[in-house]
Residue, then its C-alpha position, 0 to 999 in steps of 0.5 A: m644677606r640673601p635678597e628676598g626670593r633668591i634661590h640658593m643652589n649647589q652644583l648638583a642642583l644647577r646641573s639638574k636644572f641645566n638638564e631640565v631646561f636644555k633637555k639633553e638626554k643622558l643614559y646611565f650604565f653600571a659595571p661591577g668589580r670582581v673578586n676571584l675566590i680561587g683559581e688564579h692565573t689559570d684563565y689564560n692557561g685554559g683552566h677553571v676560575f671561581p670569581c664573583a661580581l661585586s656590588f661596587g664598580t664603575h658608573c657611567v653617564f652617556c650623552k650623544r653629540d651631533d658630530r663624530k667626536i668622543r669626549l671622555y672624563s673620569l671623576n677618578f682622574p680629574n687632573q687628566g681632564v677631558i680626553e678627546a678622540d675622533l670616531d673615525n681615527i681611534a688609536y692607542d696612545k699611552k698619554q690617554d692612560w685610563a681612556n685607552y680601555p673604553l677607546g679600545v672597546i669602541k675600536t674593537l666593536q668597529n673592527h667587528g663591523y658594528v656601526i657607531d654612527q655619531g659621537f658622544e660624551l662619557l663620564f665615568w666614576g668608579d668606587i673600585p680602588n684603582g690598582a687594587g686588583l679588583s678589575s677596575s679596567a675590565s669594569i670600565e670596558l664592560a660599562t662602555a660595551v653595554a652603553m654602546n650596545k644599548v644606545f646604538n642598538l647593536y644587539i650583541p649578546q652579553v657573552e660576546l660583549v665579554k669576548f670583545c672586551q677581552e680582545a680590546e685589552n689584549k690587542f688594543v691595550g697590549m695586556n695579555c689577560g685571560i677572560m676571567d675578569q670580563f666574564a665575571i663582570g659581564m655575566g655575574k649574578e647576585g648571590n652567586a659565584i661563577l665556575l668558569d671553564c676558560n677553555s670552553l667558556d662553559y660555566e655554572y653559577a654556584p650559590l655562595d652560601l657561607k653559613g655565618m662566614s664573610i669574605v673579607i677583602m684586604n687591600s694592601n694599598k701596594r699599587r700594582e700596574l698590571a700592564d707594567s707588571k710581570y704578568n705577560e712574562r708569566r704567561g710567556e713562561c707557561e706558553r713555553a712550558l706547554k710547548a715542551l709538554q706538547t712534544q709528547l702530549p696531545i694537549k692545547s692547554l695546561g688546564e687539560l692536565s690532571v695532577e697525575e699526568f703533569e707529574k708523569h711528564k713534567d721532566l719534558i719541561v727542562n727549564p726549572v722556572e717554567r716547570k714551576r709555573a706549569k705546576h702552579a697552573v695545573y695544581e691550581n686548576q684542580r684545587t679550584l674544581e675541588a674547592v667548588k665541590k666542597l662549597k656545594e657540600g657545605d664543607l667550608a673548612t676544606f674550602g678555606k684550606l684550599m685557599n691557603e694552598s692556593h696562596v702558597s703555590l702563588r708565592d712559591d711556584y708562581e712567585v707573584t705575591g710579594k711581601e705585602l700580600d704575604a704579610l696580609a695572608e700570614a696575618a690572616w692565617a693567625q687569626q681566630g675564626v679564619l678558615g682560609a686566606r689568599m691573594t687574589g688578582a694578578g698579584f704584585g700588590g693589590c688585594a687578598i681575601a679571607l674567609v672569616k666567621d661573622a662574629d670575628v670580623k671586627k677583631f680580625i680587621d683590627n688585628v690584621g690591620k695592626i700586624y700589616h702596618d707594623k710589618t710594612g708601614l702601609r695601612a690596609d683597607f678592608y671591605i666585606a664582599s657583597v656579591g652583585g650582578q652583571a654589567r647593565p643599563e641603569e635607571k636614571k638617578y638624577 
């Protein structure tokens, strides 16, 4: 029996009381995940992409320290415990696992002359499925970047934070990603997707007016580890194809080529595999521009058809889909009310998306889930995409 007047508290209430009594200031930040509607593996080829930020992502709680230690903890990886680093000696270490992403951002800011003058603690929690291809790593990077920018009064424009986060992933983590993920997360706008020219970083917002349709995200639950995948290999193949074309063409990227120009000069690429990779990059770039045009015209049927063509190209020319993503796309194509479906993200597992009539969404999820499980033995998860805003500070929530 509880003694008279004794107060019962759960852990959250105790933490809240601790904060109230000891008055250790905490600041809160959020960075969304992203999904790419069309334009895959075009960003590092100087082409166009068409992503949007999602309403779910990475939450981050920040607290200053009185020394120069950094302490990081993720509620998504509790078994790894608190990961510590020294502000004056940040270095990549494979054992640091997920923490290399925030540490890479901090180190990159330091390399550019920005002063982070005292240590801190950062706690992360994300509701992006890890390894699903919805950019959990870039979301962690941007959450860290906006926190550093705000707390240490760095006054860095948001688009520059985006570039620093890409640099951190390229140079610190060693993943040669393009800029799409960081840009979509750092520059997202509610209700809009972003048409981004990855060559010039020119961009425009395009309202996602889907007229009674929903974007359904299908998580294959086939984990993909981006840095360990064939992503860097694909990038190398495209770079070699570009060099072959540059022997006669004054271009800096594959994204500069029209389909007609590519077809006229493709035989300069002697290696047939590299020629296929370049073909995808060029055709996908043109598909993306056409898809955005059709969306603006309200022609969702053609937009969906271009999504289907994108998946086929990623399967046949770029060879990054795998049996799980193919099973999802093929199951989706066979369903009533579906205008288009394709893999999204780097591939080799992760997610696919489908454009589905609202009235058919429930039946779509049931049918695709069953077909996918029968084919692969895996159970897919489904989410209705809700388009969110950019990485940002948040109001105190507790």
